[in-house]
C-alpha positions as CSV (number, residue, x, y, z in Angstrom):
1,M,5.1,-23.2,28.4
2,P,2.0,-21.3,27.3
3,G,0.3,-22.6,24.1
4,H,1.0,-19.6,22.0
5,N,4.7,-19.8,22.9
6,R,4.8,-23.4,21.7
7,K,3.2,-22.3,18.4
8,D,6.0,-19.8,18.0
9,F,8.9,-22.1,18.7
10,L,9.6,-23.9,15.4
11,I,9.9,-21.0,12.9
12,P,12.2,-18.7,15.0
13,L,14.4,-21.8,15.8
14,L,14.7,-22.6,12.0
15,T,15.5,-18.9,11.4
16,V,18.3,-18.9,13.9
17,L,19.8,-22.2,12.5
18,A,19.5,-20.9,9.0
19,D,21.3,-17.7,9.9
20,A,24.1,-19.6,11.6
21,I,24.5,-21.9,8.6
22,A,24.4,-19.0,6.2
23,I,27.2,-17.1,8.2
24,E,29.4,-20.1,8.3
25,A,28.8,-20.8,4.6
26,A,29.7,-17.2,3.9
27,F,33.0,-17.6,5.7
28,L,33.9,-20.8,3.9
29,F,32.8,-19.4,0.5
30,S,34.8,-16.2,1.0
31,F,37.9,-18.2,2.0
32,W,37.6,-20.4,-1.1
33,L,36.9,-17.4,-3.4
34,R,40.0,-15.6,-2.1
35,F,42.5,-18.4,-2.0
36,H,41.3,-21.3,-4.2
37,S,39.1,-19.9,-6.9
38,P,39.9,-18.4,-10.3
39,F,39.6,-15.0,-8.5
40,T,43.2,-15.5,-7.4
41,D,44.3,-14.8,-11.0
42,L,43.0,-11.2,-10.6
43,L,44.4,-10.8,-7.1
44,P,47.3,-13.2,-6.6
45,V,48.1,-14.6,-3.2
46,E,51.5,-13.3,-2.3
47,L,51.9,-14.3,1.4
48,G,50.8,-17.9,1.0
49,V,47.5,-19.6,1.7
50,P,46.5,-19.4,5.5
51,V,45.1,-22.4,7.3
52,L,41.3,-22.8,7.1
53,N,41.1,-23.6,10.8
54,A,41.8,-20.0,11.8
55,Y,38.8,-18.8,9.8
56,V,36.6,-21.5,11.1
57,L,37.5,-20.7,14.7
58,G,36.9,-17.0,13.9
59,S,33.5,-17.8,12.5
60,L,32.5,-19.7,15.7
61,L,33.0,-16.4,17.6
62,V,31.4,-14.3,15.0
63,I,28.2,-16.4,14.6
64,P,26.8,-15.9,18.1
65,T,27.8,-12.2,18.0
66,W,25.8,-11.7,14.8
67,L,22.9,-13.8,16.1
68,L,22.7,-11.6,19.2
69,L,22.8,-8.5,16.9
70,F,20.0,-9.9,14.8
71,H,18.0,-10.8,17.9
72,S,18.4,-7.2,19.2
73,R,16.6,-6.0,16.1
74,H,13.8,-8.4,16.6
75,M,14.8,-10.5,13.5
76,Y,13.7,-13.7,15.2
77,S,10.2,-12.7,16.1
78,S,7.5,-15.0,14.9
79,R,5.0,-14.2,12.2
80,R,6.8,-11.1,11.1
81,T,5.0,-11.1,7.7
82,V,7.5,-8.7,6.2
83,Y,8.2,-8.2,2.5
84,F,11.4,-9.8,1.2
85,T,12.7,-6.4,0.3
86,D,12.2,-5.3,3.9
87,E,14.1,-8.3,5.0
88,V,17.0,-7.6,2.7
89,F,17.3,-4.0,3.9
90,A,17.4,-5.2,7.5
91,V,20.0,-7.8,6.7
92,V,22.2,-5.3,4.9
93,R,22.2,-2.9,7.8
94,L,22.9,-5.6,10.4
95,V,25.7,-7.2,8.3
96,F,27.3,-3.8,8.0
97,F,27.3,-3.4,11.8
98,G,28.4,-7.0,12.2
99,M,31.4,-6.4,9.9
100,L,32.4,-3.4,11.9
101,I,32.5,-5.7,15.0
102,V,34.5,-8.4,13.1
103,M,37.1,-6.0,11.7
104,S,37.5,-4.3,15.1
105,A,38.1,-7.7,16.8
106,A,40.5,-8.7,14.0
107,F,42.5,-5.5,14.5
108,F,43.1,-6.1,18.2
109,Y,43.8,-9.8,17.7
110,R,47.5,-10.0,16.8
111,A,48.0,-13.8,17.0
112,F,46.8,-14.3,13.4
113,S,46.6,-11.9,10.4
114,Y,43.2,-12.2,8.6
115,S,42.9,-11.3,5.0
116,R,41.2,-8.0,4.3
117,A,40.0,-9.3,1.0
118,V,38.2,-12.1,2.8
119,F,36.4,-9.6,5.0
120,V,35.2,-7.6,1.9
121,L,34.0,-10.9,0.3
122,L,32.4,-11.9,3.6
123,A,30.3,-8.7,3.7
124,V,28.8,-9.4,0.3
125,S,28.5,-13.2,0.6
126,A,26.9,-12.9,4.1
127,I,24.2,-10.7,2.8
128,V,23.4,-13.0,-0.1
129,F,23.6,-16.2,1.9
130,I,21.5,-14.9,4.8
131,A,18.9,-13.3,2.5
132,L,18.5,-16.6,0.5
133,T,18.2,-18.8,3.6
134,R,15.7,-16.4,5.2
135,F,13.7,-16.5,1.9
136,C,13.6,-20.3,2.1
137,V,12.5,-20.2,5.8
138,H,9.8,-17.7,4.9
139,K,8.5,-19.9,2.2
140,F,8.5,-22.9,4.5
141,E,6.7,-20.8,7.2
142,Q,3.9,-20.0,4.7
143,F,3.7,-23.7,3.7
144,W,3.6,-24.8,7.3
145,Y,0.8,-22.4,8.3
146,S,-1.2,-23.1,5.1
147,R,-1.3,-26.8,6.1
148,G,-2.9,-25.8,9.4
149,H,0.1,-26.2,11.7
150,D,0.7,-23.9,14.7
151,L,-2.0,-21.5,13.8
152,R,-2.7,-18.8,16.5
153,D,-6.4,-18.5,17.5
154,V,-7.8,-15.0,17.1
155,V,-11.1,-13.4,18.2
156,I,-12.2,-10.0,16.8
157,V,-13.8,-7.3,18.9
158,G,-15.9,-5.0,16.8
159,T,-18.3,-5.2,13.9
160,N,-17.3,-2.1,11.8
161,A,-15.9,-2.1,8.3
162,T,-12.3,-2.4,9.6
163,A,-13.3,-5.5,11.6
164,R,-14.7,-7.0,8.4
165,R,-11.5,-6.3,6.5
166,M,-9.5,-7.9,9.3
167,Y,-11.6,-11.0,9.1
168,D,-11.5,-11.2,5.3
169,G,-7.7,-10.6,5.2
170,I,-6.9,-13.3,7.8
171,S,-9.4,-15.9,6.5
172,S,-8.4,-15.5,2.9
173,N,-4.6,-15.9,3.7
174,R,-4.1,-18.8,6.0
175,S,-0.3,-18.7,5.4
176,L,-0.2,-15.7,7.8
177,G,-0.5,-18.2,10.6
178,Y,-3.8,-17.1,12.2
179,R,-7.3,-18.6,12.5
180,V,-10.3,-16.5,13.4
181,I,-12.6,-18.2,15.9
182,G,-15.3,-15.6,15.9
183,F,-16.2,-12.0,16.9
184,F,-17.7,-10.0,19.7
185,S,-19.8,-6.8,19.3
186,V,-20.1,-3.7,21.5
187,N,-23.9,-4.0,21.8
188,G,-24.2,-7.7,21.9
189,L,-25.9,-7.8,18.5
190,N,-24.8,-9.9,15.5
191,E,-23.9,-7.1,13.1
192,M,-21.2,-8.9,11.1
193,E,-23.0,-10.3,8.1
194,T,-20.2,-12.7,7.1
195,A,-20.8,-16.4,6.4
196,G,-18.4,-18.7,8.2
197,I,-17.6,-16.6,11.3
198,D,-19.3,-17.3,14.6
199,F,-20.9,-14.5,16.7
200,L,-19.6,-15.0,20.3
201,G,-21.6,-12.3,22.1
202,H,-21.0,-9.0,23.9
203,L,-17.4,-7.8,24.4
204,S,-17.9,-8.3,28.2
205,H,-17.8,-12.0,27.5
206,V,-14.3,-11.8,26.1
207,P,-12.3,-12.5,29.3
208,Q,-14.3,-15.7,30.2
209,F,-14.1,-16.9,26.6
210,I,-10.3,-16.5,26.7
211,K,-10.1,-18.6,29.8
212,D,-12.3,-21.3,28.4
213,H,-10.7,-21.5,24.9
214,K,-7.1,-20.3,25.4
215,V,-7.3,-17.6,22.8
216,D,-3.9,-16.4,21.5
217,I,-4.8,-12.9,20.2
218,V,-7.7,-10.4,20.6
219,L,-7.9,-8.0,17.7
220,V,-9.9,-4.9,18.5
221,S,-11.5,-2.5,16.1
222,L,-13.5,0.1,18.0
223,T,-14.2,3.8,17.4
224,Y,-13.0,6.4,19.9
225,K,-16.6,6.5,21.3
226,D,-16.2,3.0,22.5
227,H,-12.9,3.5,24.3
228,P,-14.4,3.4,27.8
229,Q,-15.5,-0.2,27.1
230,L,-12.0,-0.9,25.7
231,Y,-10.4,0.2,29.0
232,E,-12.8,-2.2,30.8
233,L,-11.8,-5.0,28.5
234,V,-8.1,-4.5,29.1
235,R,-8.7,-4.3,32.8
236,D,-10.8,-7.5,32.9
237,C,-8.2,-9.3,30.8
238,E,-5.4,-8.7,33.4
239,G,-3.7,-11.9,34.3
240,L,-4.7,-13.6,31.1
241,N,-1.8,-14.7,28.9
242,T,-3.3,-13.3,25.7
243,E,-2.2,-10.6,23.3
244,I,-4.5,-7.6,22.7
245,M,-3.9,-5.5,19.6
246,M,-6.0,-2.6,18.4
247,V,-6.5,-1.0,15.0
248,P,-6.2,2.8,15.5
249,D,-9.2,4.8,14.4
250,M,-8.8,8.1,12.5
251,L,-8.7,10.2,15.6
252,E,-5.8,8.2,16.9
253,L,-4.1,8.5,13.6
254,M,-4.4,12.3,13.8
255,T,-2.6,12.3,17.1
256,S,-0.1,9.6,16.5
257,R,2.9,12.0,16.1
258,V,2.4,14.0,19.3
259,R,5.7,14.8,21.0
260,I,6.8,16.8,24.0
261,K,9.4,19.6,23.4
262,E,10.7,21.9,26.1
263,L,11.6,25.5,25.4
264,H,13.3,27.4,28.3
265,G,11.8,25.2,30.9
266,I,8.2,25.4,29.4
267,P,6.9,22.1,28.0
268,F,5.0,22.2,24.7
269,I,3.1,19.5,22.9
270,K,4.3,19.3,19.3
271,I,1.2,18.2,17.4
272,K,2.8,18.7,14.0
273,S,6.4,19.1,12.8
274,V,8.1,19.8,9.4
275,P,8.4,16.4,7.7
276,L,11.7,17.2,5.9
277,T,14.6,19.2,7.3
278,T,16.7,21.3,4.9
279,W,19.4,18.6,4.6
280,N,16.7,16.0,4.0
281,L,15.3,18.1,1.3
282,I,18.7,18.4,-0.4
283,V,19.2,14.6,-0.1
284,K,15.8,13.8,-1.5
285,R,16.1,16.3,-4.4
286,S,19.5,15.1,-5.3
287,F,18.3,11.5,-5.3
288,D,15.3,12.5,-7.5
289,V,17.3,14.3,-10.1
290,A,19.9,11.5,-10.4
291,T,17.3,8.7,-10.4
292,S,14.9,10.4,-12.9
293,A,17.8,11.3,-15.3
294,F,19.1,7.7,-15.1
295,F,15.6,6.2,-15.9
296,L,14.9,8.8,-18.6
297,I,18.1,7.9,-20.5
298,L,17.6,4.1,-19.9
299,S,13.9,4.2,-21.1
300,S,14.5,6.6,-24.1
301,P,14.2,3.8,-26.7
302,L,11.0,2.5,-25.1
303,I,9.6,6.0,-25.0
304,A,10.3,6.4,-28.8
305,V,8.4,3.1,-29.5
306,I,5.5,4.1,-27.3
307,A,5.2,7.4,-29.1
308,V,5.0,5.7,-32.5
309,L,2.4,3.2,-31.2
310,I,0.2,6.0,-29.8
311,G,0.3,7.8,-33.1
312,L,-0.7,4.7,-35.0
313,D,-3.4,3.7,-32.6
314,S,-5.6,6.9,-32.4
315,K,-5.8,10.5,-33.4
316,G,-4.8,13.1,-31.0
317,P,-1.8,14.5,-29.2
318,L,1.0,12.3,-28.0
319,F,1.1,13.7,-24.4
320,Y,-1.8,14.4,-22.1
321,R,-1.2,17.4,-19.8
322,Q,-3.4,17.8,-16.7
323,E,-3.5,20.2,-13.8
324,R,-2.6,18.5,-10.5
325,V,-2.0,19.7,-7.0
326,G,1.5,19.4,-5.5
327,L,3.6,20.7,-2.7
328,D,1.9,23.3,-0.4
329,G,-1.3,23.0,-2.5
330,K,0.3,24.6,-5.6
331,T,-0.8,23.4,-9.0
332,F,1.4,22.2,-11.8
333,R,0.9,20.6,-15.2
334,L,1.4,16.8,-15.0
335,I,2.5,15.1,-18.2
336,K,1.6,11.6,-19.3
337,F,1.3,9.6,-22.5
338,R,-2.2,9.9,-23.8
339,T,-4.2,6.7,-23.1
340,M,-7.7,7.8,-23.9
341,R,-9.6,9.5,-26.7
342,A,-8.8,13.1,-27.1
343,D,-12.3,14.1,-26.0
344,A,-12.6,11.6,-23.1
345,E,-14.1,14.0,-20.6
346,K,-16.0,16.2,-22.9
347,E,-19.4,14.9,-21.7
348,T,-18.6,13.6,-18.2
349,G,-16.2,16.3,-16.8
350,P,-13.6,15.2,-14.2
351,V,-14.1,11.6,-13.3
352,W,-11.8,8.8,-12.2
353,T,-11.1,6.0,-14.7
354,H,-12.4,2.6,-13.9
355,K,-11.9,-1.0,-15.0
356,N,-12.9,-1.6,-18.7
357,D,-13.3,2.1,-19.2
358,P,-14.5,2.5,-22.9
359,R,-12.7,5.8,-23.2
360,K,-9.3,4.1,-23.2
361,T,-7.5,3.3,-26.4
362,K,-6.0,-0.2,-27.2
363,V,-2.4,1.0,-26.6
364,G,-3.6,3.0,-23.6
365,T,-5.0,-0.1,-21.9
366,F,-1.6,-1.8,-22.2
367,L,0.3,1.3,-21.1
368,R,-1.9,1.7,-18.0
369,R,-1.6,-2.0,-17.1
370,F,2.2,-1.6,-16.7
371,S,2.2,2.1,-15.7
372,L,4.2,3.0,-18.8
373,D,2.0,6.0,-19.5
374,E,3.6,7.7,-16.5
375,L,7.2,7.7,-17.9
376,P,7.0,11.3,-19.1
377,Q,6.5,12.3,-15.4
378,L,10.3,11.9,-15.1
379,L,10.3,15.3,-16.8
380,N,8.1,16.7,-14.0
381,V,10.6,15.3,-11.5
382,I,13.6,16.9,-13.1
383,K,11.7,20.1,-13.4
384,G,11.0,20.0,-9.6
385,D,7.2,19.7,-9.7
386,M,7.2,16.1,-8.4
387,S,9.4,13.6,-6.7
388,I,10.1,10.0,-7.6
389,V,8.3,8.9,-4.4
390,G,5.5,10.7,-2.6
391,P,1.7,10.8,-2.4
392,R,0.2,10.6,-5.9
393,P,-0.9,14.0,-7.2
394,E,-4.6,14.6,-7.5
395,R,-6.7,17.0,-9.6
396,P,-7.9,20.2,-8.0
397,H,-11.5,19.1,-8.3
398,F,-11.0,16.0,-6.2
399,V,-8.6,17.8,-3.8
400,N,-11.3,20.3,-2.9
401,Q,-13.8,17.5,-2.4
402,F,-11.6,15.2,-0.3
403,G,-10.1,18.0,1.7
404,K,-13.5,18.7,3.1
405,E,-14.5,15.1,3.7
406,I,-11.3,13.2,4.7
407,P,-9.4,14.1,7.9
408,K,-5.7,14.7,7.3
409,Y,-6.1,14.5,3.5
410,L,-4.4,17.9,2.9
411,D,-1.4,16.8,4.9
412,R,-0.4,14.8,1.8
413,H,0.7,18.1,0.3
414,R,3.4,18.8,2.9
415,V,5.8,17.0,0.7
416,K,6.2,16.8,-3.1
417,T,3.8,14.4,-4.8
418,G,5.4,11.4,-6.4
419,M,5.3,9.0,-9.4
420,T,4.8,6.2,-6.9
421,G,3.9,6.1,-3.3
422,W,3.5,4.0,-0.1
423,A,-0.2,3.6,-0.7
424,Q,0.3,2.4,-4.3
425,V,2.8,-0.3,-3.5
426,N,0.4,-1.6,-0.8
427,G,-2.3,-2.3,-3.3
428,L,-4.2,1.0,-3.0
429,R,-4.4,1.9,-6.7
430,G,-7.3,2.5,-9.1
431,N,-10.5,3.2,-7.2
432,A,-9.2,2.1,-3.7
433,P,-10.9,3.9,-0.8
434,I,-9.4,7.4,-0.5
435,E,-9.5,7.1,3.3
436,E,-7.2,4.1,3.2
437,R,-4.9,5.9,0.7
438,T,-4.7,8.9,3.0
439,K,-3.6,6.8,6.0
440,Y,-0.7,5.4,4.0
441,D,0.2,8.8,2.5
442,V,0.2,10.5,5.9
443,Y,2.4,7.7,7.3
444,Y,4.9,8.3,4.5
445,V,5.0,12.1,5.1
446,E,5.7,11.6,8.8
447,N,8.2,8.7,8.4
448,W,10.3,9.7,5.4
449,S,13.8,8.4,4.9
450,L,15.9,7.8,1.8
451,V,15.9,4.1,2.6
452,F,12.1,4.2,2.7
453,D,12.1,5.8,-0.7
454,I,14.4,3.1,-2.1
455,K,12.2,0.4,-0.6
456,I,9.1,1.9,-2.2
457,I,10.8,2.0,-5.6
458,L,11.8,-1.7,-5.4
459,K,8.2,-2.6,-4.3
460,T,6.9,-0.5,-7.3
461,V,8.8,-2.7,-9.7
462,H,7.1,-5.8,-8.2
463,A,3.7,-4.1,-8.2
464,V,4.0,-3.0,-11.8
465,L,5.0,-6.5,-13.0
466,F,2.7,-8.6,-10.9
467,G,-0.1,-6.2,-9.7
468,K,-3.6,-6.5,-11.1
469,D,-5.2,-3.3,-9.8
470,A,-3.8,-0.8,-12.4
471,Y,-6.2,0.3,-15.0
């Protein structure tokens, strides 16, 4: 068994065992809840209590079926590094399909009549039990790697800024399960000025280094100009049992959605498509109106308190209205609670705020820390200027600037801008590099779904409560 496979044996095994135990526990809990708990007072048992053995035997057939279903969706891959919310969404979908299989089998099996109430309880309890056990396994996995066990050895090919971020991200978070041995450069020069990482030579030395040191993964960060050497690297690594993963550069990002479509026998390359169909627009708009109205009603007492505090803290209007660029490049007036002095940009003109900005008021600092200043934007959503989720709207001054400098930047305006976005929940707030934000925004535009929106909203709650980059 190759070394990297042995390193990826324990955690997937624990995950399989945890899922099996969770499913069995969900069966037993659902049986107890239906027939032996105080729940029976609400829904009396009229046909008598069935034997437990029938449900246990049924679970022994269901467990391997569900495990295979989970396996088919790559839920037992090692080092998945997914957010817990992503895991819960995946579990919900798979349990739903698993329940369809269970109910279909029970329908055709006439030797015993299973309780429909137990099946309903099983669907809910299975989600809860599986999610909890997977959370525990994930925490153990982080602990296991942080103690230095089963780390996968990594070398980096490239010396650009992305390669540096790769090294910083892996070395600062050992719980990911990787260990950087060193790096190779395109020209054979030590251009990575980073203490603690070894320079290993020219990228042509990579294949021999893999043979001598049994490297698990090669992470490549090269520009499109260096692709000929990349092809040589992949060719020279043929026969070596090592993963090679590449970070796409901006050019590859621009062509990542190329598809082939045939019209009357003539093949066309679809370079760009409409991100949202008519029905998707209706679904997204309905979700926006319902969600914004709900949060506006729910937060109305808080909004009243904030209004009083702003009035007591400083002179000036309660709200701050600013021109922003939205869908199709059209401008609208974004509304926020005022968090700065009324004449904040009188001398500087349009500038981004920064940490410890002296223009902020005391109440404004608190509001920005928890993004409460953006609550009035719910009105923008109801009006139709914005969406709950989407790329954050920017001011025309910066849109004109970035549109000329950043490839694909203007593609952000192919959907409505949002109160929160995929870039923001991934830590790209404040003065984060606009190039990085654009990559995440374009990914959202090209991969929208309602589930994606809900996931971003849940991640936003976590980012607002525990994030440290909002100012």
